[in-house]
PDB file with SEQRES, HELIX, SHEET and CRYST1 records, atoms N, CA, C and O in Angstrom:
SEQRES   1 A   65  MET SER GLY THR VAL LYS VAL THR LEU VAL LYS SER MET          
SEQRES   2 A   65  ILE GLY ARG PRO GLU LYS HIS ARG LYS VAL LEU ARG GLY          
SEQRES   3 A   65  MET GLY LEU THR LYS LEU ASN ARG THR VAL GLU LEU GLU          
SEQRES   4 A   65  ASN THR PRO ALA ILE ARG GLY MET ILE ASN ALA VAL SER          
SEQRES   5 A   65  HIS LEU VAL MET ALA GLU GLU LYS ILE ASP GLU THR LYS          
HELIX    1 AA1 GLU A   18  MET A   27  1                                  10    
HELIX    2 AA2 PRO A   42  ALA A   50  1                                   9    
SHEET    1 AA1 3 THR A  35  GLU A  39  0                                        
SHEET    2 AA1 3 THR A   4  LEU A   9 -1                                        
SHEET    3 AA1 3 VAL A  55  LYS A  60 -1                                        
CRYST1    1.000    1.000    1.000  90.00  90.00  90.00 P 1           1          
ATOM      1  N   MET A   1      10.765 -26.182  -0.648  1.00  0.00           N  
ATOM      2  CA  MET A   1      10.567 -24.749  -0.658  1.00  0.00           C  
ATOM      3  C   MET A   1      11.704 -24.076   0.095  1.00  0.00           C  
ATOM      4  O   MET A   1      12.021 -24.421   1.234  1.00  0.00           O  
ATOM      5  N   SER A   2      12.292 -23.128  -0.564  1.00  0.00           N  
ATOM      6  CA  SER A   2      13.339 -22.375   0.114  1.00  0.00           C  
ATOM      7  C   SER A   2      13.168 -20.914  -0.242  1.00  0.00           C  
ATOM      8  O   SER A   2      12.392 -20.555  -1.127  1.00  0.00           O  
ATOM      9  N   GLY A   3      13.891 -20.100   0.449  1.00  0.00           N  
ATOM     10  CA  GLY A   3      13.802 -18.670   0.182  1.00  0.00           C  
ATOM     11  C   GLY A   3      12.878 -17.974   1.148  1.00  0.00           C  
ATOM     12  O   GLY A   3      12.578 -18.475   2.231  1.00  0.00           O  
ATOM     13  N   THR A   4      12.436 -16.807   0.730  1.00  0.00           N  
ATOM     14  CA  THR A   4      11.577 -16.003   1.587  1.00  0.00           C  
ATOM     15  C   THR A   4      10.365 -15.517   0.804  1.00  0.00           C  
ATOM     16  O   THR A   4      10.307 -15.635  -0.420  1.00  0.00           O  
ATOM     17  N   VAL A   5       9.414 -14.978   1.522  1.00  0.00           N  
ATOM     18  CA  VAL A   5       8.204 -14.425   0.932  1.00  0.00           C  
ATOM     19  C   VAL A   5       8.048 -13.005   1.452  1.00  0.00           C  
ATOM     20  O   VAL A   5       8.115 -12.769   2.658  1.00  0.00           O  
ATOM     21  N   LYS A   6       7.838 -12.054   0.539  1.00  0.00           N  
ATOM     22  CA  LYS A   6       7.550 -10.679   0.936  1.00  0.00           C  
ATOM     23  C   LYS A   6       6.040 -10.526   0.986  1.00  0.00           C  
ATOM     24  O   LYS A   6       5.355 -10.750  -0.012  1.00  0.00           O  
ATOM     25  N   VAL A   7       5.520 -10.140   2.151  1.00  0.00           N  
ATOM     26  CA  VAL A   7       4.081 -10.015   2.350  1.00  0.00           C  
ATOM     27  C   VAL A   7       3.772  -8.565   2.708  1.00  0.00           C  
ATOM     28  O   VAL A   7       4.386  -7.996   3.610  1.00  0.00           O  
ATOM     29  N   THR A   8       2.811  -7.970   1.990  1.00  0.00           N  
ATOM     30  CA  THR A   8       2.406  -6.588   2.214  1.00  0.00           C  
ATOM     31  C   THR A   8       0.931  -6.542   2.536  1.00  0.00           C  
ATOM     32  O   THR A   8       0.122  -7.159   1.843  1.00  0.00           O  
ATOM     33  N   LEU A   9       0.567  -5.810   3.591  1.00  0.00           N  
ATOM     34  CA  LEU A   9      -0.834  -5.617   3.953  1.00  0.00           C  
ATOM     35  C   LEU A   9      -1.419  -4.542   3.043  1.00  0.00           C  
ATOM     36  O   LEU A   9      -0.998  -3.386   3.107  1.00  0.00           O  
ATOM     37  N   VAL A  10      -2.390  -4.907   2.191  1.00  0.00           N  
ATOM     38  CA  VAL A  10      -2.932  -3.955   1.221  1.00  0.00           C  
ATOM     39  C   VAL A  10      -4.362  -3.542   1.536  1.00  0.00           C  
ATOM     40  O   VAL A  10      -4.854  -2.564   0.973  1.00  0.00           O  
ATOM     41  N   LYS A  11      -5.042  -4.267   2.425  1.00  0.00           N  
ATOM     42  CA  LYS A  11      -6.387  -3.882   2.837  1.00  0.00           C  
ATOM     43  C   LYS A  11      -6.438  -3.839   4.352  1.00  0.00           C  
ATOM     44  O   LYS A  11      -5.751  -4.606   5.027  1.00  0.00           O  
ATOM     45  N   SER A  12      -7.245  -2.951   4.878  1.00  0.00           N  
ATOM     46  CA  SER A  12      -7.333  -2.743   6.318  1.00  0.00           C  
ATOM     47  C   SER A  12      -7.943  -3.942   7.023  1.00  0.00           C  
ATOM     48  O   SER A  12      -8.769  -4.657   6.456  1.00  0.00           O  
ATOM     49  N   MET A  13      -7.526  -4.155   8.272  1.00  0.00           N  
ATOM     50  CA  MET A  13      -8.108  -5.235   9.063  1.00  0.00           C  
ATOM     51  C   MET A  13      -9.304  -4.757   9.892  1.00  0.00           C  
ATOM     52  O   MET A  13      -9.839  -5.523  10.694  1.00  0.00           O  
ATOM     53  N   ILE A  14      -9.727  -3.510   9.710  1.00  0.00           N  
ATOM     54  CA  ILE A  14     -10.894  -2.990  10.418  1.00  0.00           C  
ATOM     55  C   ILE A  14     -12.138  -3.746   9.953  1.00  0.00           C  
ATOM     56  O   ILE A  14     -12.374  -3.879   8.752  1.00  0.00           O  
ATOM     57  N   GLY A  15     -12.912  -4.227  10.879  1.00  0.00           N  
ATOM     58  CA  GLY A  15     -14.141  -4.936  10.566  1.00  0.00           C  
ATOM     59  C   GLY A  15     -13.935  -6.392  10.196  1.00  0.00           C  
ATOM     60  O   GLY A  15     -14.895  -7.073   9.837  1.00  0.00           O  
ATOM     61  N   ARG A  16     -12.716  -6.882  10.272  1.00  0.00           N  
ATOM     62  CA  ARG A  16     -12.431  -8.281   9.945  1.00  0.00           C  
ATOM     63  C   ARG A  16     -12.557  -9.137  11.198  1.00  0.00           C  
ATOM     64  O   ARG A  16     -12.448  -8.622  12.311  1.00  0.00           O  
ATOM     65  N   PRO A  17     -12.786 -10.433  11.032  1.00  0.00           N  
ATOM     66  CA  PRO A  17     -12.882 -11.318  12.195  1.00  0.00           C  
ATOM     67  C   PRO A  17     -11.582 -11.323  13.008  1.00  0.00           C  
ATOM     68  O   PRO A  17     -10.494 -11.099  12.476  1.00  0.00           O  
ATOM     69  N   GLU A  18     -11.725 -11.580  14.280  1.00  0.00           N  
ATOM     70  CA  GLU A  18     -10.571 -11.585  15.185  1.00  0.00           C  
ATOM     71  C   GLU A  18      -9.531 -12.616  14.743  1.00  0.00           C  
ATOM     72  O   GLU A  18      -8.333 -12.400  14.926  1.00  0.00           O  
ATOM     73  N   LYS A  19      -9.971 -13.719  14.172  1.00  0.00           N  
ATOM     74  CA  LYS A  19      -9.045 -14.751  13.702  1.00  0.00           C  
ATOM     75  C   LYS A  19      -8.117 -14.193  12.623  1.00  0.00           C  
ATOM     76  O   LYS A  19      -6.921 -14.484  12.629  1.00  0.00           O  
ATOM     77  N   HIS A  20      -8.653 -13.399  11.703  1.00  0.00           N  
ATOM     78  CA  HIS A  20      -7.833 -12.793  10.654  1.00  0.00           C  
ATOM     79  C   HIS A  20      -6.853 -11.791  11.254  1.00  0.00           C  
ATOM     80  O   HIS A  20      -5.695 -11.722  10.841  1.00  0.00           O  
ATOM     81  N   ARG A  21      -7.319 -11.017  12.226  1.00  0.00           N  
ATOM     82  CA  ARG A  21      -6.447 -10.028  12.875  1.00  0.00           C  
ATOM     83  C   ARG A  21      -5.265 -10.707  13.557  1.00  0.00           C  
ATOM     84  O   ARG A  21      -4.134 -10.226  13.482  1.00  0.00           O  
ATOM     85  N   LYS A  22      -5.536 -11.832  14.224  1.00  0.00           N  
ATOM     86  CA  LYS A  22      -4.472 -12.555  14.918  1.00  0.00           C  
ATOM     87  C   LYS A  22      -3.453 -13.112  13.932  1.00  0.00           C  
ATOM     88  O   LYS A  22      -2.254 -13.104  14.209  1.00  0.00           O  
ATOM     89  N   VAL A  23      -3.918 -13.593  12.791  1.00  0.00           N  
ATOM     90  CA  VAL A  23      -3.009 -14.106  11.773  1.00  0.00           C  
ATOM     91  C   VAL A  23      -2.114 -12.982  11.264  1.00  0.00           C  
ATOM     92  O   VAL A  23      -0.905 -13.166  11.125  1.00  0.00           O  
ATOM     93  N   LEU A  24      -2.699 -11.821  10.988  1.00  0.00           N  
ATOM     94  CA  LEU A  24      -1.910 -10.687  10.498  1.00  0.00           C  
ATOM     95  C   LEU A  24      -0.892 -10.230  11.535  1.00  0.00           C  
ATOM     96  O   LEU A  24       0.255  -9.945  11.192  1.00  0.00           O  
ATOM     97  N   ARG A  25      -1.296 -10.157  12.785  1.00  0.00           N  
ATOM     98  CA  ARG A  25      -0.359  -9.755  13.851  1.00  0.00           C  
ATOM     99  C   ARG A  25       0.750 -10.790  14.004  1.00  0.00           C  
ATOM    100  O   ARG A  25       1.901 -10.442  14.269  1.00  0.00           O  
ATOM    101  N   GLY A  26       0.398 -12.062  13.838  1.00  0.00           N  
ATOM    102  CA  GLY A  26       1.389 -13.134  13.925  1.00  0.00           C  
ATOM    103  C   GLY A  26       2.450 -13.043  12.844  1.00  0.00           C  
ATOM    104  O   GLY A  26       3.589 -13.465  13.040  1.00  0.00           O  
ATOM    105  N   MET A  27       2.067 -12.488  11.703  1.00  0.00           N  
ATOM    106  CA  MET A  27       3.027 -12.292  10.616  1.00  0.00           C  
ATOM    107  C   MET A  27       3.784 -10.979  10.764  1.00  0.00           C  
ATOM    108  O   MET A  27       4.730 -10.724  10.020  1.00  0.00           O  
ATOM    109  N   GLY A  28       3.380 -10.146  11.714  1.00  0.00           N  
ATOM    110  CA  GLY A  28       4.067  -8.867  11.934  1.00  0.00           C  
ATOM    111  C   GLY A  28       3.474  -7.723  11.142  1.00  0.00           C  
ATOM    112  O   GLY A  28       4.108  -6.677  11.004  1.00  0.00           O  
ATOM    113  N   LEU A  29       2.270  -7.898  10.617  1.00  0.00           N  
ATOM    114  CA  LEU A  29       1.618  -6.845   9.838  1.00  0.00           C  
ATOM    115  C   LEU A  29       0.611  -6.119  10.718  1.00  0.00           C  
ATOM    116  O   LEU A  29      -0.421  -6.683  11.080  1.00  0.00           O  
ATOM    117  N   THR A  30       0.908  -4.875  11.062  1.00  0.00           N  
ATOM    118  CA  THR A  30       0.032  -4.116  11.944  1.00  0.00           C  
ATOM    119  C   THR A  30      -0.522  -2.858  11.284  1.00  0.00           C  
ATOM    120  O   THR A  30      -1.561  -2.349  11.702  1.00  0.00           O  
ATOM    121  N   LYS A  31       0.159  -2.354  10.261  1.00  0.00           N  
ATOM    122  CA  LYS A  31      -0.287  -1.127   9.604  1.00  0.00           C  
ATOM    123  C   LYS A  31      -0.416  -1.359   8.113  1.00  0.00           C  
ATOM    124  O   LYS A  31       0.260  -2.217   7.545  1.00  0.00           O  
ATOM    125  N   LEU A  32      -1.278  -0.598   7.492  1.00  0.00           N  
ATOM    126  CA  LEU A  32      -1.512  -0.688   6.058  1.00  0.00           C  
ATOM    127  C   LEU A  32      -0.234  -0.373   5.285  1.00  0.00           C  
ATOM    128  O   LEU A  32       0.526   0.515   5.671  1.00  0.00           O  
ATOM    129  N   ASN A  33       0.000  -1.098   4.204  1.00  0.00           N  
ATOM    130  CA  ASN A  33       1.160  -0.948   3.319  1.00  0.00           C  
ATOM    131  C   ASN A  33       2.484  -1.306   3.972  1.00  0.00           C  
ATOM    132  O   ASN A  33       3.541  -0.973   3.436  1.00  0.00           O  
ATOM    133  N   ARG A  34       2.451  -1.965   5.096  1.00  0.00           N  
ATOM    134  CA  ARG A  34       3.684  -2.430   5.729  1.00  0.00           C  
ATOM    135  C   ARG A  34       4.086  -3.762   5.099  1.00  0.00           C  
ATOM    136  O   ARG A  34       3.235  -4.616   4.850  1.00  0.00           O  
ATOM    137  N   THR A  35       5.367  -3.935   4.845  1.00  0.00           N  
ATOM    138  CA  THR A  35       5.883  -5.153   4.221  1.00  0.00           C  
ATOM    139  C   THR A  35       6.818  -5.867   5.180  1.00  0.00           C  
ATOM    140  O   THR A  35       7.655  -5.244   5.834  1.00  0.00           O  
ATOM    141  N   VAL A  36       6.664  -7.182   5.256  1.00  0.00           N  
ATOM    142  CA  VAL A  36       7.563  -8.010   6.052  1.00  0.00           C  
ATOM    143  C   VAL A  36       8.104  -9.124   5.168  1.00  0.00           C  
ATOM    144  O   VAL A  36       7.446  -9.555   4.221  1.00  0.00           O  
ATOM    145  N   GLU A  37       9.293  -9.577   5.483  1.00  0.00           N  
ATOM    146  CA  GLU A  37       9.905 -10.674   4.746  1.00  0.00           C  
ATOM    147  C   GLU A  37       9.950 -11.871   5.683  1.00  0.00           C  
ATOM    148  O   GLU A  37      10.583 -11.821   6.737  1.00  0.00           O  
ATOM    149  N   LEU A  38       9.276 -12.946   5.294  1.00  0.00           N  
ATOM    150  CA  LEU A  38       9.147 -14.132   6.133  1.00  0.00           C  
ATOM    151  C   LEU A  38       9.742 -15.338   5.433  1.00  0.00           C  
ATOM    152  O   LEU A  38       9.849 -15.368   4.207  1.00  0.00           O  
ATOM    153  N   GLU A  39      10.133 -16.341   6.227  1.00  0.00           N  
ATOM    154  CA  GLU A  39      10.649 -17.578   5.676  1.00  0.00           C  
ATOM    155  C   GLU A  39       9.544 -18.312   4.935  1.00  0.00           C  
ATOM    156  O   GLU A  39       8.391 -18.288   5.367  1.00  0.00           O  
ATOM    157  N   ASN A  40       9.866 -18.948   3.855  1.00  0.00           N  
ATOM    158  CA  ASN A  40       8.888 -19.662   3.048  1.00  0.00           C  
ATOM    159  C   ASN A  40       8.695 -21.076   3.612  1.00  0.00           C  
ATOM    160  O   ASN A  40       9.351 -22.025   3.183  1.00  0.00           O  
ATOM    161  N   THR A  41       7.782 -21.194   4.582  1.00  0.00           N  
ATOM    162  CA  THR A  41       7.480 -22.488   5.202  1.00  0.00           C  
ATOM    163  C   THR A  41       6.004 -22.805   4.992  1.00  0.00           C  
ATOM    164  O   THR A  41       5.222 -21.908   4.678  1.00  0.00           O  
ATOM    165  N   PRO A  42       5.614 -24.055   5.160  1.00  0.00           N  
ATOM    166  CA  PRO A  42       4.197 -24.410   5.035  1.00  0.00           C  
ATOM    167  C   PRO A  42       3.300 -23.642   6.009  1.00  0.00           C  
ATOM    168  O   PRO A  42       2.165 -23.309   5.669  1.00  0.00           O  
ATOM    169  N   ALA A  43       3.793 -23.363   7.201  1.00  0.00           N  
ATOM    170  CA  ALA A  43       3.005 -22.625   8.188  1.00  0.00           C  
ATOM    171  C   ALA A  43       2.732 -21.196   7.708  1.00  0.00           C  
ATOM    172  O   ALA A  43       1.606 -20.709   7.813  1.00  0.00           O  
ATOM    173  N   ILE A  44       3.743 -20.537   7.192  1.00  0.00           N  
ATOM    174  CA  ILE A  44       3.581 -19.177   6.680  1.00  0.00           C  
ATOM    175  C   ILE A  44       2.672 -19.181   5.463  1.00  0.00           C  
ATOM    176  O   ILE A  44       1.844 -18.284   5.306  1.00  0.00           O  
ATOM    177  N   ARG A  45       2.819 -20.190   4.590  1.00  0.00           N  
ATOM    178  CA  ARG A  45       1.945 -20.302   3.419  1.00  0.00           C  
ATOM    179  C   ARG A  45       0.485 -20.430   3.845  1.00  0.00           C  
ATOM    180  O   ARG A  45      -0.398 -19.849   3.213  1.00  0.00           O  
ATOM    181  N   GLY A  46       0.224 -21.186   4.913  1.00  0.00           N  
ATOM    182  CA  GLY A  46      -1.138 -21.333   5.422  1.00  0.00           C  
ATOM    183  C   GLY A  46      -1.686 -20.020   5.950  1.00  0.00           C  
ATOM    184  O   GLY A  46      -2.859 -19.704   5.754  1.00  0.00           O  
ATOM    185  N   MET A  47      -0.825 -19.251   6.627  1.00  0.00           N  
ATOM    186  CA  MET A  47      -1.248 -17.949   7.142  1.00  0.00           C  
ATOM    187  C   MET A  47      -1.585 -17.006   5.984  1.00  0.00           C  
ATOM    188  O   MET A  47      -2.571 -16.271   6.044  1.00  0.00           O  
ATOM    189  N   ILE A  48      -0.774 -17.029   4.945  1.00  0.00           N  
ATOM    190  CA  ILE A  48      -1.027 -16.178   3.781  1.00  0.00           C  
ATOM    191  C   ILE A  48      -2.334 -16.587   3.115  1.00  0.00           C  
ATOM    192  O   ILE A  48      -3.113 -15.729   2.698  1.00  0.00           O  
ATOM    193  N   ASN A  49      -2.580 -17.889   3.011  1.00  0.00           N  
ATOM    194  CA  ASN A  49      -3.837 -18.377   2.422  1.00  0.00           C  
ATOM    195  C   ASN A  49      -5.045 -17.910   3.214  1.00  0.00           C  
ATOM    196  O   ASN A  49      -6.077 -17.579   2.630  1.00  0.00           O  
ATOM    197  N   ALA A  50      -4.933 -17.879   4.532  1.00  0.00           N  
ATOM    198  CA  ALA A  50      -6.060 -17.507   5.392  1.00  0.00           C  
ATOM    199  C   ALA A  50      -6.470 -16.054   5.207  1.00  0.00           C  
ATOM    200  O   ALA A  50      -7.644 -15.716   5.357  1.00  0.00           O  
ATOM    201  N   VAL A  51      -5.520 -15.202   4.886  1.00  0.00           N  
ATOM    202  CA  VAL A  51      -5.820 -13.769   4.729  1.00  0.00           C  
ATOM    203  C   VAL A  51      -5.416 -13.266   3.348  1.00  0.00           C  
ATOM    204  O   VAL A  51      -5.016 -12.112   3.198  1.00  0.00           O  
ATOM    205  N   SER A  52      -5.520 -14.125   2.348  1.00  0.00           N  
ATOM    206  CA  SER A  52      -5.070 -13.781   0.996  1.00  0.00           C  
ATOM    207  C   SER A  52      -5.815 -12.589   0.407  1.00  0.00           C  
ATOM    208  O   SER A  52      -5.289 -11.904  -0.470  1.00  0.00           O  
ATOM    209  N   HIS A  53      -7.037 -12.333   0.881  1.00  0.00           N  
ATOM    210  CA  HIS A  53      -7.823 -11.212   0.387  1.00  0.00           C  
ATOM    211  C   HIS A  53      -7.370  -9.876   0.987  1.00  0.00           C  
ATOM    212  O   HIS A  53      -7.832  -8.818   0.561  1.00  0.00           O  
ATOM    213  N   LEU A  54      -6.466  -9.925   1.977  1.00  0.00           N  
ATOM    214  CA  LEU A  54      -5.992  -8.703   2.634  1.00  0.00           C  
ATOM    215  C   LEU A  54      -4.525  -8.391   2.327  1.00  0.00           C  
ATOM    216  O   LEU A  54      -4.071  -7.269   2.549  1.00  0.00           O  
ATOM    217  N   VAL A  55      -3.792  -9.370   1.822  1.00  0.00           N  
ATOM    218  CA  VAL A  55      -2.354  -9.198   1.628  1.00  0.00           C  
ATOM    219  C   VAL A  55      -1.951  -9.460   0.184  1.00  0.00           C  
ATOM    220  O   VAL A  55      -2.691 -10.066  -0.591  1.00  0.00           O  
ATOM    221  N   MET A  56      -0.758  -8.986  -0.153  1.00  0.00           N  
ATOM    222  CA  MET A  56      -0.135  -9.295  -1.432  1.00  0.00           C  
ATOM    223  C   MET A  56       1.198  -9.966  -1.110  1.00  0.00           C  
ATOM    224  O   MET A  56       2.006  -9.426  -0.355  1.00  0.00           O  
ATOM    225  N   ALA A  57       1.418 -11.138  -1.684  1.00  0.00           N  
ATOM    226  CA  ALA A  57       2.636 -11.894  -1.390  1.00  0.00           C  
ATOM    227  C   ALA A  57       3.413 -12.146  -2.672  1.00  0.00           C  
ATOM    228  O   ALA A  57       2.841 -12.437  -3.722  1.00  0.00           O  
ATOM    229  N   GLU A  58       4.726 -12.029  -2.559  1.00  0.00           N  
ATOM    230  CA  GLU A  58       5.579 -12.374  -3.692  1.00  0.00           C  
ATOM    231  C   GLU A  58       6.750 -13.202  -3.193  1.00  0.00           C  
ATOM    232  O   GLU A  58       7.392 -12.869  -2.196  1.00  0.00           O  
ATOM    233  N   GLU A  59       7.012 -14.286  -3.905  1.00  0.00           N  
ATOM    234  CA  GLU A  59       8.065 -15.208  -3.515  1.00  0.00           C  
ATOM    235  C   GLU A  59       9.414 -14.670  -3.948  1.00  0.00           C  
ATOM    236  O   GLU A  59       9.574 -14.141  -5.048  1.00  0.00           O  
ATOM    237  N   LYS A  60      10.372 -14.818  -3.064  1.00  0.00           N  
ATOM    238  CA  LYS A  60      11.733 -14.358  -3.342  1.00  0.00           C  
ATOM    239  C   LYS A  60      12.649 -15.571  -3.170  1.00  0.00           C  
ATOM    240  O   LYS A  60      12.797 -16.084  -2.061  1.00  0.00           O  
ATOM    241  N   ILE A  61      13.254 -16.022  -4.248  1.00  0.00           N  
ATOM    242  CA  ILE A  61      14.071 -17.219  -4.212  1.00  0.00           C  
ATOM    243  C   ILE A  61      15.533 -16.832  -3.989  1.00  0.00           C  
ATOM    244  O   ILE A  61      16.049 -15.913  -4.625  1.00  0.00           O  
ATOM    245  N   ASP A  62      16.191 -17.552  -3.073  1.00  0.00           N  
ATOM    246  CA  ASP A  62      17.619 -17.305  -2.813  1.00  0.00           C  
ATOM    247  C   ASP A  62      18.438 -17.780  -3.999  1.00  0.00           C  
ATOM    248  O   ASP A  62      18.338 -18.938  -4.406  1.00  0.00           O  
ATOM    249  N   GLU A  63      19.243 -16.895  -4.552  1.00  0.00           N  
ATOM    250  CA  GLU A  63      20.075 -17.240  -5.691  1.00  0.00           C  
ATOM    251  C   GLU A  63      21.533 -17.425  -5.289  1.00  0.00           C  
ATOM    252  O   GLU A  63      22.401 -17.528  -6.156  1.00  0.00           O  
ATOM    253  N   THR A  64      21.816 -17.468  -3.988  1.00  0.00           N  
ATOM    254  CA  THR A  64      23.201 -17.585  -3.520  1.00  0.00           C  
ATOM    255  C   THR A  64      23.686 -19.014  -3.507  1.00  0.00           C  
ATOM    256  O   THR A  64      24.879 -19.253  -3.315  1.00  0.00           O  
ATOM    257  N   LYS A  65      22.795 -19.978  -3.705  1.00  0.00           N  
ATOM    258  CA  LYS A  65      23.185 -21.397  -3.634  1.00  0.00           C  
ATOM    259  C   LYS A  65      23.773 -21.874  -4.932  1.00  0.00           C  
ATOM    260  O   LYS A  65      24.153 -23.039  -5.046  1.00  0.00           O  
TER     261      LYS A  65                                                      
END                                                                             
């Protein structure tokens, strides 16, 4: 796996378990509709899986190689 993943927070974290909130903060998502670009690693993939119902993710493959 190489490249990056663009992750956007599309649903509010209000009323969600603290574990989900911590995962979102760990990814840098604090406000609704905010987008962050993260490295495509197994750890980040696991974080996205944990809160998949709150975020939208799209893979961005590096074409410079």
